[in-house]
NUDO-158969 format. One record per residue (C-alpha): y, x negated, z; residue in three letters. Coordinates in Angstrom, 2 decimals. Last residue first. Layout:
+---------+---------+---------+-----+
|      yy |      xx |      zz | res |
+---------+---------+---------+-----+
|       Y |       X |       Z | ALA |
...
+---------+---------+---------+-----+
! end
This chain:
+---------+---------+---------+-----+
|      yy |      xx |      zz | res |
+---------+---------+---------+-----+
|  -11.05 |  -37.05 |   -4.18 | UNK |
|  -14.79 |  -36.95 |   -2.61 | UNK |
|  -15.58 |  -39.74 |   -0.28 | UNK |
|  -18.36 |  -42.56 |   -1.44 | UNK |
|  -21.16 |  -42.47 |    0.58 | UNK |
|  -21.25 |  -43.83 |    4.26 | UNK |
|  -21.66 |  -40.40 |    6.00 | UNK |
|  -24.27 |  -39.15 |    3.64 | UNK |
|  -26.37 |  -41.25 |    5.48 | UNK |
|  -26.09 |  -39.27 |    8.63 | UNK |
|  -25.82 |  -41.45 |   11.81 | UNK |
|  -29.00 |  -41.25 |   14.00 | UNK |
|  -29.01 |  -40.93 |   17.90 | UNK |
|  -25.93 |  -38.64 |   17.67 | UNK |
|  -23.34 |  -40.40 |   20.21 | UNK |
|  -23.17 |  -40.75 |   23.64 | UNK |
|  -20.29 |  -39.88 |   25.84 | UNK |
|  -21.31 |  -41.42 |   29.96 | UNK |
|  -18.74 |  -44.57 |   28.62 | UNK |
|  -15.89 |  -42.10 |   28.40 | UNK |
|  -15.70 |  -41.36 |   32.13 | UNK |
|  -12.14 |  -39.79 |   31.79 | UNK |
|  -10.77 |  -43.38 |   31.73 | UNK |
|   -8.75 |  -42.77 |   35.13 | UNK |
|  -12.24 |  -40.76 |   36.59 | UNK |
|  -14.04 |  -44.27 |   36.27 | UNK |
|  -17.17 |  -44.68 |   33.85 | UNK |
|  -15.15 |  -46.77 |   31.90 | UNK |
|  -15.32 |  -49.68 |   34.27 | UNK |
|  -18.82 |  -49.27 |   35.19 | UNK |
|  -19.78 |  -49.47 |   31.22 | UNK |
|  -17.45 |  -52.44 |   30.79 | UNK |
|  -19.10 |  -54.57 |   33.91 | UNK |
|  -22.46 |  -53.53 |   33.18 | UNK |
|  -24.08 |  -56.18 |   30.90 | UNK |
|  -27.79 |  -55.20 |   31.23 | UNK |
|  -27.89 |  -53.12 |   27.98 | UNK |
|  -26.53 |  -56.18 |   26.01 | UNK |
|  -28.17 |  -54.02 |   22.69 | UNK |
|  -30.03 |  -50.68 |   22.73 | UNK |
|  -27.68 |  -49.39 |   25.17 | UNK |
|  -26.77 |  -46.34 |   23.33 | UNK |
|  -22.99 |  -47.39 |   22.68 | UNK |
|  -24.32 |  -51.09 |   21.74 | UNK |
|  -26.76 |  -49.91 |   19.17 | UNK |
|  -23.52 |  -47.70 |   17.40 | UNK |
|  -21.59 |  -50.66 |   17.85 | UNK |
|  -24.13 |  -52.49 |   15.65 | UNK |
|  -24.43 |  -49.34 |   13.20 | UNK |
|  -20.73 |  -49.22 |   12.77 | UNK |
|  -20.25 |  -52.80 |   12.08 | UNK |
|  -23.21 |  -52.76 |    9.06 | UNK |
|  -21.78 |  -49.34 |    7.79 | UNK |
|  -17.90 |  -50.14 |    7.47 | UNK |
|  -17.83 |  -51.30 |    3.80 | UNK |
|  -19.79 |  -48.40 |    2.81 | UNK |
|  -17.52 |  -46.07 |    4.40 | UNK |
|  -14.58 |  -47.39 |    2.29 | UNK |
|  -11.56 |  -49.72 |    4.38 | UNK |
|   -8.30 |  -50.18 |    3.34 | UNK |
|   -7.13 |  -48.92 |    6.65 | UNK |
|   -4.64 |  -46.20 |    6.07 | UNK |
|   -5.90 |  -45.17 |    2.75 | UNK |
|   -9.70 |  -45.10 |    4.03 | UNK |
|   -8.42 |  -42.96 |    6.82 | UNK |
|   -6.54 |  -40.57 |    4.57 | UNK |
|   -9.68 |  -40.07 |    2.10 | UNK |
|  -11.84 |  -39.38 |    5.46 | UNK |
|  -14.25 |  -40.93 |    7.89 | UNK |
|  -15.78 |  -39.10 |   10.82 | UNK |
|  -17.45 |  -36.66 |    8.63 | UNK |
|  -17.58 |  -33.64 |   10.79 | UNK |
|  -20.78 |  -32.35 |   12.79 | UNK |
|  -20.83 |  -35.36 |   15.29 | UNK |
|  -17.35 |  -34.35 |   16.64 | UNK |
|  -16.61 |  -36.39 |   19.87 | UNK |
|  -19.06 |  -39.31 |   19.05 | UNK |
|  -18.54 |  -39.14 |   15.42 | UNK |
|  -14.86 |  -39.53 |   15.97 | UNK |
|  -15.26 |  -42.60 |   18.17 | UNK |
|  -18.11 |  -44.06 |   16.05 | UNK |
|  -15.40 |  -44.11 |   13.13 | UNK |
|  -12.41 |  -45.28 |   14.76 | UNK |
|  -14.67 |  -48.06 |   16.51 | UNK |
|  -15.53 |  -49.02 |   12.80 | UNK |
|  -11.79 |  -49.09 |   11.89 | UNK |
|  -11.44 |  -51.59 |   14.75 | UNK |
|  -14.43 |  -53.76 |   14.08 | UNK |
|  -13.16 |  -54.23 |   10.29 | UNK |
|   -9.55 |  -55.10 |   11.36 | UNK |
|  -10.96 |  -57.68 |   13.74 | UNK |
|  -12.79 |  -59.46 |   11.00 | UNK |
|  -16.78 |  -59.09 |   11.17 | UNK |
|  -19.15 |  -62.29 |   11.47 | UNK |
|  -17.81 |  -62.70 |   15.14 | UNK |
|  -19.63 |  -59.33 |   16.11 | UNK |
|  -22.96 |  -60.94 |   16.43 | UNK |
|  -21.93 |  -62.93 |   19.59 | UNK |
|  -22.34 |  -59.19 |   21.08 | UNK |
|  -20.36 |  -58.65 |   24.35 | UNK |
|  -16.60 |  -58.45 |   22.81 | UNK |
|  -18.22 |  -55.42 |   20.93 | UNK |
|  -18.39 |  -53.46 |   24.27 | UNK |
|  -14.65 |  -53.91 |   24.44 | UNK |
|  -13.94 |  -52.21 |   21.55 | UNK |
|  -16.11 |  -49.33 |   22.06 | UNK |
|  -14.59 |  -48.77 |   25.56 | UNK |
|  -11.01 |  -48.82 |   23.83 | UNK |
|  -11.80 |  -46.26 |   21.43 | UNK |
|  -13.29 |  -44.10 |   23.96 | UNK |
|  -10.16 |  -44.24 |   25.80 | UNK |
|   -8.40 |  -43.35 |   22.81 | UNK |
|  -10.45 |  -40.19 |   22.35 | UNK |
|  -10.20 |  -39.03 |   25.46 | UNK |
|   -6.60 |  -39.05 |   25.47 | UNK |
|   -6.31 |  -37.23 |   22.29 | UNK |
|   -8.58 |  -34.65 |   23.44 | UNK |
|  -10.55 |  -33.11 |   20.15 | UNK |
|   -9.93 |  -31.09 |   17.45 | UNK |
|   -6.63 |  -32.86 |   16.48 | UNK |
|   -8.10 |  -34.76 |   13.50 | UNK |
|   -5.64 |  -36.92 |   11.12 | UNK |
|   -2.87 |  -37.00 |   13.46 | UNK |
|   -5.34 |  -38.31 |   16.16 | UNK |
|   -6.55 |  -40.60 |   13.47 | UNK |
|   -3.31 |  -42.28 |   12.87 | UNK |
|   -2.62 |  -42.98 |   16.43 | UNK |
|   -5.79 |  -44.64 |   16.99 | UNK |
|   -5.37 |  -46.92 |   14.10 | UNK |
|   -2.36 |  -48.89 |   14.74 | UNK |
|   -3.77 |  -49.02 |   18.48 | UNK |
|   -6.93 |  -50.51 |   17.01 | UNK |
|   -5.61 |  -53.03 |   14.89 | UNK |
|   -4.15 |  -55.17 |   17.80 | UNK |
|   -6.77 |  -54.35 |   19.79 | UNK |
|   -9.57 |  -55.77 |   17.37 | UNK |
|   -7.67 |  -59.11 |   17.51 | UNK |
|   -4.59 |  -60.71 |   15.74 | UNK |
|   -4.08 |  -64.50 |   16.60 | UNK |
|   -0.86 |  -65.63 |   18.52 | UNK |
|   -2.72 |  -68.59 |   20.27 | UNK |
|   -2.36 |  -71.17 |   17.48 | UNK |
|   -0.95 |  -74.06 |   20.11 | UNK |
|   -3.42 |  -76.44 |   18.11 | UNK |
|   -6.16 |  -74.33 |   19.35 | UNK |
|   -8.42 |  -77.31 |   20.44 | UNK |
|   -5.34 |  -78.78 |   22.05 | UNK |
|   -4.22 |  -75.92 |   23.90 | UNK |
|   -8.11 |  -75.40 |   25.09 | UNK |
|   -8.28 |  -79.03 |   26.17 | UNK |
|   -4.79 |  -78.99 |   27.95 | UNK |
|   -6.56 |  -75.48 |   29.60 | UNK |
|   -9.48 |  -77.95 |   30.74 | UNK |
|   -7.35 |  -80.35 |   32.34 | UNK |
|   -5.62 |  -77.97 |   34.22 | UNK |
|   -8.76 |  -75.94 |   35.31 | UNK |
|  -10.10 |  -79.55 |   36.24 | UNK |
|   -7.22 |  -80.67 |   38.52 | UNK |
|   -7.28 |  -77.04 |   40.34 | UNK |
|  -10.26 |  -77.62 |   41.41 | UNK |
|  -13.73 |  -75.68 |   40.24 | UNK |
|  -16.49 |  -73.70 |   42.26 | UNK |
|  -13.33 |  -72.47 |   44.32 | UNK |
|  -15.10 |  -69.24 |   44.71 | UNK |
|  -14.72 |  -68.61 |   40.72 | UNK |
|  -12.10 |  -66.47 |   41.45 | UNK |
|  -10.51 |  -68.49 |   44.03 | UNK |
|   -9.67 |  -71.30 |   41.44 | UNK |
|   -8.29 |  -68.72 |   38.97 | UNK |
|   -6.03 |  -67.56 |   41.72 | UNK |
|   -4.91 |  -71.18 |   42.47 | UNK |
|   -4.20 |  -71.80 |   38.92 | UNK |
|   -1.74 |  -68.84 |   38.97 | UNK |
|   -1.98 |  -65.41 |   38.01 | UNK |
|   -0.06 |  -64.06 |   34.83 | UNK |
|    3.47 |  -62.07 |   35.93 | UNK |
|    4.40 |  -60.59 |   32.46 | UNK |
|    1.20 |  -61.09 |   31.21 | UNK |
|    0.53 |  -61.66 |   27.30 | UNK |
|    0.85 |  -65.61 |   26.60 | UNK |
|    0.77 |  -67.00 |   30.43 | UNK |
|   -2.10 |  -64.89 |   30.74 | UNK |
|   -4.28 |  -66.02 |   27.55 | UNK |
|   -3.71 |  -69.38 |   28.59 | UNK |
|   -5.32 |  -68.51 |   32.21 | UNK |
|   -7.88 |  -66.53 |   30.67 | UNK |
|   -8.93 |  -69.66 |   28.58 | UNK |
|   -9.14 |  -71.53 |   31.53 | UNK |
|  -11.09 |  -69.14 |   33.66 | UNK |
|  -13.57 |  -68.98 |   30.51 | UNK |
|  -13.82 |  -72.57 |   30.27 | UNK |
|  -14.43 |  -73.25 |   33.56 | UNK |
|  -17.14 |  -70.62 |   33.24 | UNK |
|  -18.80 |  -72.52 |   30.61 | UNK |
|  -18.68 |  -75.98 |   32.57 | UNK |
|  -22.36 |  -75.83 |   34.08 | UNK |
|  -23.48 |  -74.69 |   30.76 | UNK |
|  -23.01 |  -77.39 |   28.91 | UNK |
|  -20.54 |  -77.92 |   26.24 | UNK |
|  -20.35 |  -78.41 |   22.74 | UNK |
|  -16.78 |  -78.61 |   20.96 | UNK |
|  -15.91 |  -77.00 |   17.69 | UNK |
|  -16.87 |  -73.69 |   17.56 | UNK |
|  -17.34 |  -73.42 |   21.36 | UNK |
|  -13.16 |  -73.76 |   21.46 | UNK |
|  -12.47 |  -70.86 |   18.98 | UNK |
|  -15.12 |  -68.55 |   20.54 | UNK |
|  -13.27 |  -69.15 |   24.06 | UNK |
|  -10.13 |  -68.46 |   22.57 | UNK |
|  -11.27 |  -65.27 |   20.86 | UNK |
|  -12.52 |  -64.01 |   24.44 | UNK |
|   -9.73 |  -64.85 |   26.16 | UNK |
|   -7.37 |  -63.17 |   23.16 | UNK |
|   -9.16 |  -59.93 |   23.98 | UNK |
|   -9.15 |  -59.90 |   27.73 | UNK |
|   -5.29 |  -60.89 |   27.62 | UNK |
|   -4.77 |  -58.02 |   24.94 | UNK |
|   -6.43 |  -55.56 |   27.55 | UNK |
|   -3.82 |  -55.97 |   30.13 | UNK |
|   -4.32 |  -57.59 |   33.23 | UNK |
|   -5.04 |  -55.85 |   36.81 | UNK |
|   -6.11 |  -59.14 |   38.73 | UNK |
|   -9.37 |  -57.69 |   39.72 | UNK |
|   -9.91 |  -55.55 |   36.25 | UNK |
|   -9.21 |  -58.62 |   34.15 | UNK |
|  -11.61 |  -60.89 |   36.67 | UNK |
|  -14.27 |  -57.91 |   36.09 | UNK |
|  -13.91 |  -58.36 |   32.23 | UNK |
|  -14.36 |  -62.01 |   32.61 | UNK |
|  -17.62 |  -61.58 |   34.38 | UNK |
|  -19.00 |  -59.61 |   31.09 | UNK |
|  -17.68 |  -62.23 |   28.80 | UNK |
|  -19.17 |  -64.85 |   30.81 | UNK |
|  -22.59 |  -62.68 |   30.98 | UNK |
|  -22.40 |  -61.95 |   27.15 | UNK |
|  -21.75 |  -65.85 |   26.16 | UNK |
|  -25.00 |  -66.93 |   28.52 | UNK |
|  -26.76 |  -64.47 |   26.22 | UNK |
|  -25.68 |  -65.80 |   23.21 | UNK |
|  -26.98 |  -69.44 |   24.38 | UNK |
|  -24.81 |  -72.66 |   25.62 | UNK |
|  -26.90 |  -75.83 |   26.28 | UNK |
|  -27.26 |  -77.12 |   22.73 | UNK |
|  -24.01 |  -75.80 |   20.70 | UNK |
|  -22.56 |  -76.84 |   17.42 | UNK |
|  -24.84 |  -75.40 |   14.59 | UNK |
|  -26.75 |  -72.66 |   16.45 | UNK |
|  -24.11 |  -71.51 |   18.85 | UNK |
|  -21.49 |  -72.04 |   16.33 | UNK |
|  -22.87 |  -69.57 |   13.89 | UNK |
|  -20.02 |  -67.14 |   13.07 | UNK |
|  -17.29 |  -70.30 |   13.35 | UNK |
|  -14.41 |  -68.80 |   15.13 | UNK |
|  -11.25 |  -67.53 |   13.24 | UNK |
|   -7.86 |  -68.73 |   13.44 | UNK |
|   -7.76 |  -72.02 |   11.57 | UNK |
|   -9.91 |  -70.13 |    8.68 | UNK |
|   -7.10 |  -67.54 |    8.28 | UNK |
|   -8.42 |  -64.21 |    7.77 | UNK |
|   -6.59 |  -62.79 |   10.77 | UNK |
|   -3.35 |  -63.43 |    9.47 | UNK |
|   -3.76 |  -62.23 |    6.17 | UNK |
|   -4.82 |  -58.96 |    7.40 | UNK |
|   -1.55 |  -59.16 |    9.65 | UNK |
|    0.54 |  -59.53 |    6.99 | UNK |
|   -0.85 |  -56.72 |    5.36 | UNK |
|   -0.21 |  -54.54 |    8.20 | UNK |
|    3.29 |  -55.77 |    8.85 | UNK |
|    4.09 |  -55.10 |    5.00 | UNK |
|    2.96 |  -51.70 |    5.20 | UNK |
|    4.50 |  -50.75 |    8.27 | UNK |
|    8.02 |  -52.26 |    7.56 | UNK |
|    9.95 |  -48.90 |    6.74 | UNK |
|    7.89 |  -46.95 |    8.98 | UNK |
|    8.29 |  -48.51 |   12.38 | UNK |
|    4.95 |  -50.17 |   14.42 | UNK |
|    6.89 |  -53.49 |   15.28 | UNK |
|    9.76 |  -51.81 |   16.59 | UNK |
|    7.34 |  -49.93 |   19.15 | UNK |
|    9.34 |  -46.98 |   20.60 | UNK |
|    6.61 |  -44.59 |   20.82 | UNK |
|    8.16 |  -41.59 |   19.75 | UNK |
|   10.14 |  -43.43 |   16.56 | UNK |
|    8.16 |  -46.24 |   15.77 | UNK |
|    4.87 |  -44.69 |   15.79 | UNK |
|    6.22 |  -41.22 |   14.27 | UNK |
|    6.84 |  -42.80 |   10.89 | UNK |
|    3.60 |  -44.20 |   10.65 | UNK |
|    1.24 |  -47.39 |   11.17 | UNK |
|   -1.47 |  -48.94 |    8.89 | UNK |
|   -0.45 |  -49.20 |    4.99 | UNK |
|   -0.23 |  -46.16 |    2.23 | UNK |
|    2.42 |  -44.73 |    4.73 | UNK |
|    1.28 |  -41.48 |    6.60 | UNK |
|    2.56 |  -38.35 |    5.73 | UNK |
|    5.81 |  -36.73 |    8.23 | UNK |
|    4.60 |  -34.52 |   10.63 | UNK |
|    6.07 |  -31.10 |   10.58 | UNK |
|    8.98 |  -30.50 |   12.57 | UNK |
|    8.73 |  -29.00 |   15.96 | UNK |
|    7.89 |  -32.14 |   17.67 | UNK |
|   11.14 |  -33.69 |   16.47 | UNK |
|   13.17 |  -30.79 |   18.04 | UNK |
|   11.33 |  -31.55 |   21.26 | UNK |
|   12.07 |  -35.35 |   21.13 | UNK |
|   15.79 |  -34.37 |   19.97 | UNK |
|   15.88 |  -32.11 |   23.08 | UNK |
|   14.95 |  -34.75 |   25.57 | UNK |
|   17.11 |  -37.26 |   24.07 | UNK |
|   20.17 |  -35.17 |   24.57 | UNK |
|   21.48 |  -33.13 |   21.60 | UNK |
|   23.40 |  -30.40 |   22.97 | UNK |
|   25.16 |  -31.94 |   25.74 | UNK |
|   24.84 |  -30.39 |   29.12 | UNK |
|   24.72 |  -33.68 |   31.20 | UNK |
|   21.74 |  -33.90 |   33.02 | UNK |
|   22.30 |  -33.92 |   36.98 | UNK |
|   21.94 |  -37.18 |   38.50 | UNK |
|   19.27 |  -37.51 |   41.25 | UNK |
|   20.30 |  -40.67 |   43.64 | UNK |
|   23.87 |  -40.25 |   42.72 | UNK |
|   25.51 |  -43.38 |   41.00 | UNK |
|   26.81 |  -46.21 |   42.66 | UNK |
|   29.69 |  -48.33 |   40.68 | UNK |
|   32.68 |  -47.35 |   42.75 | UNK |
|   35.59 |  -49.32 |   41.84 | UNK |
|   37.94 |  -46.48 |   40.50 | UNK |
|   37.45 |  -44.68 |   44.00 | UNK |
|   38.41 |  -47.43 |   46.09 | UNK |
|   36.44 |  -48.68 |   49.19 | UNK |
|   38.64 |  -48.94 |   52.15 | UNK |
|   38.96 |  -52.01 |   54.15 | UNK |
|   42.80 |  -51.81 |   54.28 | UNK |
|   43.43 |  -54.30 |   51.53 | UNK |
|   41.49 |  -52.64 |   49.13 | UNK |
|   37.51 |  -52.85 |   48.97 | UNK |
|   35.05 |  -53.74 |   46.35 | UNK |
|   35.55 |  -57.55 |   46.53 | UNK |
|   33.88 |  -57.53 |   49.96 | UNK |
|   30.84 |  -55.99 |   48.93 | UNK |
|   29.63 |  -52.12 |   49.47 | UNK |
|   25.94 |  -51.39 |   49.73 | UNK |
|   25.28 |  -48.14 |   48.82 | UNK |
|   22.01 |  -48.90 |   46.57 | UNK |
|   20.59 |  -50.85 |   49.65 | UNK |
|   19.25 |  -54.32 |   48.38 | UNK |
|   22.01 |  -56.49 |   49.30 | UNK |
|   22.84 |  -59.12 |   47.13 | UNK |
|   22.28 |  -62.67 |   48.59 | UNK |
|   18.83 |  -63.34 |   46.63 | UNK |
|   20.83 |  -62.69 |   43.26 | UNK |
|   23.35 |  -65.92 |   43.97 | UNK |
|   26.80 |  -64.91 |   44.57 | UNK |
|   29.89 |  -65.01 |   42.48 | UNK |
|   33.29 |  -63.78 |   44.32 | UNK |
|   36.05 |  -62.08 |   42.33 | UNK |
|   39.26 |  -63.93 |   42.65 | UNK |
|   42.26 |  -61.70 |   44.37 | UNK |
|   41.27 |  -63.47 |   47.61 | UNK |
|   41.98 |  -67.40 |   46.16 | UNK |
|   44.86 |  -65.67 |   44.80 | UNK |
|   46.34 |  -64.30 |   47.78 | UNK |
|   45.17 |  -67.66 |   49.48 | UNK |
|   47.20 |  -69.55 |   46.96 | UNK |
|   50.20 |  -67.49 |   47.24 | UNK |
|   50.25 |  -67.70 |   51.08 | UNK |
|   50.43 |  -71.51 |   51.12 | UNK |
|   52.68 |  -71.92 |   48.75 | UNK |
|   55.25 |  -69.25 |   50.49 | UNK |
|   54.33 |  -71.26 |   53.67 | UNK |
|   55.27 |  -74.55 |   51.97 | UNK |
|   58.65 |  -73.11 |   50.69 | UNK |
|   59.85 |  -71.84 |   54.22 | UNK |
|   59.00 |  -75.22 |   55.82 | UNK |
|   61.33 |  -76.54 |   53.46 | UNK |
|   63.93 |  -74.11 |   53.49 | UNK |
|   64.07 |  -74.99 |   57.64 | UNK |
|   62.08 |  -72.12 |   59.87 | UNK |
|   63.62 |  -70.17 |   62.63 | UNK |
|   61.26 |  -68.64 |   65.13 | UNK |
|   61.89 |  -65.13 |   66.63 | UNK |
|   60.82 |  -65.14 |   70.27 | UNK |
|   57.54 |  -63.42 |   71.04 | UNK |
|   57.50 |  -60.32 |   72.88 | UNK |
|   56.22 |  -59.97 |   76.11 | UNK |
|   54.12 |  -56.93 |   76.55 | UNK |
|   50.59 |  -59.18 |   76.91 | UNK |
|   52.33 |  -61.42 |   79.39 | UNK |
|   53.55 |  -58.63 |   81.70 | UNK |
|   50.77 |  -56.70 |   81.53 | UNK |
|   48.86 |  -59.96 |   83.04 | UNK |
|   51.31 |  -60.51 |   85.78 | UNK |
|   54.11 |  -62.89 |   85.49 | UNK |
|   54.68 |  -65.41 |   88.79 | UNK |
|   57.62 |  -63.95 |   90.98 | UNK |
|   60.85 |  -65.17 |   90.62 | UNK |
|   62.24 |  -67.47 |   93.15 | UNK |
|   64.86 |  -66.17 |   95.21 | UNK |
|   68.53 |  -65.97 |   94.42 | UNK |
|   70.18 |  -63.67 |   97.42 | UNK |
|   71.52 |  -66.16 |   99.36 | UNK |
|   73.74 |  -67.30 |   96.87 | UNK |
|   75.49 |  -64.19 |   96.45 | UNK |
|   75.47 |  -62.52 |   92.90 | UNK |
|   78.90 |  -62.73 |   90.82 | UNK |
|   77.74 |  -66.64 |   89.89 | UNK |
|   75.14 |  -65.81 |   87.75 | UNK |
|   72.20 |  -67.77 |   88.00 | UNK |
|   71.59 |  -69.72 |   84.64 | UNK |
|   69.32 |  -68.44 |   81.68 | UNK |
|   65.87 |  -70.23 |   81.41 | UNK |
|   65.78 |  -72.87 |   78.56 | UNK |
|   63.85 |  -72.22 |   75.38 | UNK |
|   61.21 |  -74.48 |   74.68 | UNK |
|   61.95 |  -76.98 |   72.05 | UNK |
|   59.95 |  -77.73 |   68.50 | UNK |
|   59.89 |  -81.54 |   67.54 | UNK |
|   62.85 |  -83.24 |   66.11 | UNK |
|   63.45 |  -83.20 |   62.32 | UNK |
|   65.84 |  -86.05 |   61.38 | UNK |
|   69.09 |  -85.32 |   60.98 | UNK |
|   70.39 |  -84.61 |   57.33 | UNK |
|   72.40 |  -87.59 |   55.78 | UNK |
|   76.39 |  -87.37 |   56.24 | UNK |
|   78.90 |  -84.48 |   55.71 | UNK |
|   77.90 |  -82.57 |   59.00 | UNK |
|   77.36 |  -85.60 |   61.19 | UNK |
|   80.95 |  -85.24 |   62.25 | UNK |
|   80.49 |  -81.61 |   62.75 | UNK |
|   77.65 |  -82.03 |   65.33 | UNK |
|   74.00 |  -80.95 |   64.76 | UNK |
|   72.79 |  -78.04 |   66.56 | UNK |
|   69.70 |  -78.30 |   68.55 | UNK |
|   66.54 |  -76.52 |   67.50 | UNK |
|   65.38 |  -73.22 |   68.61 | UNK |
|   61.81 |  -71.91 |   67.65 | UNK |
+---------+---------+---------+-----+
! end
């Protein structure tokens, strides 16, 4: 851009006001050429326009400063890392973002964050797998005096079952399960309920097992659901038309407590064939929470069964550990059907389940041992009544019409443990005092 030169007289005075940019003038015609040869120049072609170089422009000092400031701001903004929402991130593992590229558009190696799809294991002598194999070759450590063992915390990664605190945790859970505010009444159907019978309760629990399977809920959710139902019915009389509403509302509360992605209210309305509205389910949910006084974390049979199963496997390795675990889960869920099990503490039911499961898989060996007695704190004589009740359930002498749990554990993924039957009679010697 060309500006008119300032006169010498005005050089010492105030600077002239800035003028609008002017276009360069065409050069005057040469006087050496004959006049008759001057013709108007031909119009420029497209190639001429593309090849024409822009005339250099002269900038004032103020304009240069402003341009430099704008450039500095642009560089600073470009250098600052951009923050995006999670929904805007590309799902492709090899996708590169703008902030991971150099000025020329290439991805620098120092900013590469993509790992190989199948990384080769590092040739370190003390990797996790080698440590696990080395630990498996070591002799098993003796069990602590209370529930849990050293292998629980180390091999399964459960910090709640680590050896240094196993005894304290078990003692705390035993004291927690016995608190009256966390226990349902053992006779609430006779003392509180008018329109609900033990058989109706069994039908409801059997149906809730199917709901838990339908929505792939963890077993802890099912146990908590039944616990919430019993605790609610212990203080509130309910008519039979609203018993299913109580069931789905209790499972909604338990799902929110245990599940990572719990079903929503509409799912539970749908599973009841829309017998109840969303507002009814939410209102019953509020009632359940108020009755529970928001004490939702009570230990269940499943809580103690996890602690006993592992130690029982270490105590006797004659049978398949997976079948033993599934059989224990099957027997524990059967106990949910029977209203009479409310008189037993969850830890006692879990210990009795281990007793019957070991009896089923190895009927010629005493299912209880001194080690299990020390671990659980229960003598075989203390287990007799509960073991007898579980034994009757397993032989279909009680709740035989409730088939959901039996059909569930007939599946191949549970090794068909519901088809396994124990001896018809349990030897009386198994309940006698153990020898030292």
